[in-house]
N, C-alpha and C positions, 0 to 999 in steps of 0.2 A: 484667514483662518483655514486650517486644513483638517479634514476628518474623513474617515471612510463613509460617514453619513452624507458627505457632500460629493463623494466620488473623486476627490482631488488629493488623496493621501498616498504618496509614493515613498516607500521606505528608503529608497536610494537618494531621494532629494531632501529629506527632512532629517536633520541631525537629532541626536538624543539617545536615550537609553530605555524608552518605554516600548514594550512589545506585548501584544496580547498572546499569552500562552494558549488560551482558548477563549471562548466568548465570556467566561465567568471568572477568569484569573489573569492578573496582570503580572508580567515578568519585568523587573527593573534590574539593569546591569550596572552595578557599582564598580569603580570607586567613586563615582559622582554621588553626592548626597541626594536625598529625596525626602519630601515631607508627605506623610501619609496619615490616614485616619488611625487613631489608636485602636489596637485590637485587630487590624486588618491583615497582619502578617500570618500567613498559613504555613510557610516554609522558607528556609534560606540555605544557601550553600556558600561557605566561606566564613569570613570573620566580620561580624557586624555589631555595632552598638546602637541601642534604641534609647532615645532621650525624649522626655516631655518637651513639646514645643509650645512655649508661652505665646501670649497674645502679641508680644513685640512692642508694647507701649501701653500707657495708662488709658488712652482713649479707646483703644480696641478692647482692652480688658473690661472697662466699664460697659461697653456695648454688649459684650458677651454675657456679663452678669445681668444686665437689665433685660436683654432680649431673649436670652437662652439660645441664640443662634450661633452658628460657628461650630464646625465639627471639632471634636477633641483630637488634637494633632500630635504626632511624634515626628522627630527628625532622625533619620537613619543614616549612619555613616559606616564605611567599611569597604570591603572588597569581596565581590562574588555576585551571586544571583539571589534576588529577593522576590518572593512570590506573594502577591496581595490579592485579597478577595473580600467580599462583604455579603454574607448570607446567600451565596450562589446567585446574586443578582447579575444581570448582564452588564458588561463594562464597555464604555465607549470612550475613545480617545479624541482629544482636540489638540492641535498644535497652534498656539497663538503666535502671531507675527506682529509684535508691537501693538497689541489690541487687548480688548477686555472681554471677559466672559463672566456672567452672573450665574451662580450655582446655588440651588437649594442646599443648605448645609448638610442635610442628612444624605444627599446624593453625592457628596464629594468623597473621592477615594484617595487621590494622590496628586501631587503637582511638583514641578521643578522648583528648587529652592530660590532661584533668582527671581521668580515671579513675586509680585507684591499682592497683598490681599487686604480687604477691609470689609466691614459689615455695614450694609446700607438698608434703610427703611423704604418700603414701597410708598410712594406718595399717595396721600389720601387714606392711609391705614393708620388708625389710632394705635397708641402704645399697647392698649389692651387686646388688640386684634392679633392673636397668636399666629405664627407661621408666616408673617409678612415681612420678616427681616431675612436678608440673604447675603451671601458672600460674593463680592466682586473681585475677580483675579485679573491682574494686568501684567503686560510685559511680553516677552518672547520665551516660549518653552511649552512643555507638555502639561496637560491637565487630563486626569482620568475621572470620569463620573460613572455612577451606577444607575441602572434603571430596572424597575421591577416589571418584567415582561417586555415584549417588543415595543419600543416607543415609536411615535410618529413625529416627523420633523415638519413643522409648519412654517411657511414663508409668510412673514408678517407684512410684507410689502404689498401683498395682493388685496388684503381687506383687513378691517379690524379683527383682532384675534383675541380670544378669551380662553382661559384655562383655570381649572381648579388649582388653588395655591399649593396643595400637596402633590398634585400630579405634574406640575411644571418642574422639570429636572434642571434645565439651564437655558439661558437665552443670551442674545447679543447684548453686551453691556450698555450700548448707546441707545437702546430702545426706550421710548417713553412708556413707562409702566405705571399703571394706576389700579384702582379698585372699582369693579363694576358690581353693583348690588341690584339683584333682580327681585323687585318688590312683589310682583304678581305671583311668582312661582313659589313663594314661601320657602319651605325647607325641602322642596322636591328636587332641587338641583344639587348634585354633589352629596357628599356624606358629612365630613367635617363636623362642625359644631351645630348644624341645623340652620344657620343663616345662609341664604342664597347669595353668595359673594364669590366673585372670581377675579383673577388678575386680568387686566386688560393691557394688551400689547399693541403699540403703534409705531410705525417707522420701517426703515429698510433693515431687515435682519431676519432672525429665526427664533423659534422657541421649540425646545425638545420636550415632548410630553410623554410620560410613561403610562403604561396600561394599569395603573393602580393609584388609589388615593392614600395609600399607606394603611396602617392598622386602624381599626375602628376607634373613634374617640368615645371614651366612657363618659356618659352624662352624669353630672352630679344630681343627687336627689335630696 
């Protein structure tokens, strides 16, 4: 896997059409197709068509309906330059080389159409535990993710690693991921729903954590 975050991304060695126009805007050079988050287009030059991208199968459709996970996607075809952004969040690029990346659905911006994706549940998280379903993307090609604020890249091979489920942007797809509940801390850890619960990562790989837990969760009264 290649990324500027790893210091191994050389544009002359990696094929493709994803380029950072700046830290908050992605430029995609068509005629190649691209799959992007709906509503992320801020400008384009040339001729392009924007179509709703379905789930690609009954199984994934049911997962999206039940979990609420999975970014609303569009497929862009045409010729020219496409500019994508999401609320001025920072954008980070990953080039997969026959491997997988798991992404928090709300942090997914765009990816190459030859990549495959599915929705997976974090082991140990009940169906009612919101935010614990994520998208896993596999194959060879580009993935663009967004992060609110400057993120930190954690090496999970050094020691057991934990992150708030809303702060974890993406991680190595082969990691063992579970749920850690901190009983003694009560609701003091994280913001979320008030339960002290984090994602637990183990194995050789990484997790990218953003400097935000997202918007506050409104408590029901």
